[in-house]
N, C-alpha and C positions, 0 to 999 in steps of 0.2 A: 435808979443803983448802981450799978455798972454799966459801962460803958458797952453798947450795938456792937458787934463784929463789924459792922461801915464804921464806927469811933474811930475804931481801934485802928484799922486801917488807914485810915485819915490821919490821924496821931503819928503812926509809924513813919508812915510819906512824910509826913512834916519835921519829924527830927533826924530823920535816920536821911532821904533821897535828897538829892540836889534838883532845886526848882529852877529850870533853866531861868521860863521866861519869865520870874520876877528879878533871875540875874539882870537878866538883857532890858528887864522895863528902869533897873536903878539905876545899870551902868549907861544906858540910854541920857536916861536921867539928868547923871551927870554931868554929862554934856551940854544941858544944855538948860540947866539952870544960873538964874543969876544969882538966888541966895549963895552967905559964904557959909551959913550955920547950915544950911540944906547941903552941901558938897562936903563937906565936912563928915557929917552925918555917911551920907553914902560910900566918900572914900574908906571911910573905920570900915563902914558893914562888908565893900567888896573885897578891904585889901583880909575881913577875918573870912570870906570865903574865900581867896587863898587859900589865907592857913589851913584852914578845915578839909582844901582838897590838895594840900601840896603841888599849887599852882600860882605862874607869876604869867597872868596877863595884864598888862602894861597897863593902872592906872598911877596916873604919880599928880598933885594938884595944882601942879604947871602945863600940865598935858593938857590942851590944845584944842582937840579935836578923836574921836572914836574911830580907831584904823580897820573897825571894820563898817559895809559897806553895808554890810545886810545879815541881819540874824543868821551865825554859825551851827551848823546841825554838826552836835556834840553826840557820839556815842555812849551805854550805861551807863561807863564806867564815869561819866561826867565831865570834870574841869582837869580831873588828877595827872596833876604831874607835867603839866602843859607850861613850857614855858613861850612868852611870842612878845615882839620884843618892841616900845609901845613904837619905834618909828616901819614898820611893815604894816601893811597895808592886802586887806583881806576879800576877797570878794561877796557877790552873795553865793547864796547856796551850797555853802565850802562846811565838808566831813570832816571832822576832826575830833580824830581818834589820841589818845589816852599815850602821853607820856610822848608828842611830840614838841617837837622845838625851833622855834622861826623865830631867826635871833640875827641880828648888825655884824656886818665882820666887816671893818676897816673903815667905819660911820656910819656903813649903804643899806638894807634892809631889805626881804624882797618885794616885792607884789606880786600877789594869787589871784588869778584871773576868778572869773565863775564857773559854781558845778569842780568844785576840783573837789579828789576827795582823801585826802592826808593819815597814809595809814599806819596804827601804832607806831612810834619809837624811829620817824622818820624826821630826820633835823636838813635843815635848811637854814644857807646864809648866806650872807652878803647879798650886793646890790645885782637879785637876780632877778628875772620878769620869768611867772609861773604861769603860761598860758590858760584858755577854758576849758572846759571837762577831758585835762587833766587824774588818772591816778595816777599815786606815788605809793608806792608798795610798800609792807614795812620794813620798821628800822633803816630806810635809805638813808643814804648822805648824798645833799640835792646843793652843788652848789654850785651851777648853769645853768643855760636860757633851758628852758623846755615851752614845744612848742605846741598848740592847739592841738590836742583831739592825739595824746601821748599817754602811755604809762609807761613809769620809771620804774625799772626793774634791780633785782638783786640774782647773784654773785658782787657779781663788777656791776654797779651802774650807769644803767644803757637804756633809751631810750626806742621807743615800740610807738613809731607813729601811723595811726588812722586816718586813713586817708576818708570816709566816709560816718555818719551813728554809726555804734553798732552794739549790738544787745546779749546776752548772752539767755540758755533758763536752764532750771534744776530741775530737776523730778524728788519730788519730798513722800515719805511715808506716811499717814498719822494713824493715828494706836489701834483705828478698826480690817489694819490692810489697803488703807483706802489713797491713790496714790492723786496727787497734785503739779501742778506743772505750774513754775514762778515763772516770770520773767525781770530779767535785770541788766538793767548797762547805761547807757546815755544815751538821751536824745537833740534834738537838738536844742532846744529849748527850755531841756531839767534834765532830772536826774528815776528813773523807774523803777518802782519796789513794787 
């Protein structure tokens, strides 16, 4: 008669949480389908998702290619406030936080490499190249090329170049006073988490 707890959890997920897999499958289908009717349906669905999440990730009936080379990783805030130019190219395994703008300046858009972390509120503009394994800190305006294995930080944006792969550790305490060590950072091929 009444839904079970598991059914209620699934209903809440469907109604209130953003489904990344569904979004990117439909976005990919939009760029690969030949049917105009399906394209129009997908365009309307994608635009509705953007309105719902206050985002503007370029999808246009005239756009010929997907600017994502792989499925990007978004944080739990969903695509909230993210604006991405239709000419931008985004590499594989990129983490894009909320309120990020990747925009066009003077007709040119950024090219972002693989394994890039873009912090909340970062602004990336112009015909620049962001290298592989780059971290862009929160609220950083980036309008210059960034080499591979670098970090861009504030208060005045500056680049810290890392010579080799790097990692760092954190020690966390759980509710029963047990400690665990977690390893984070970039390796040559992927993000450690």
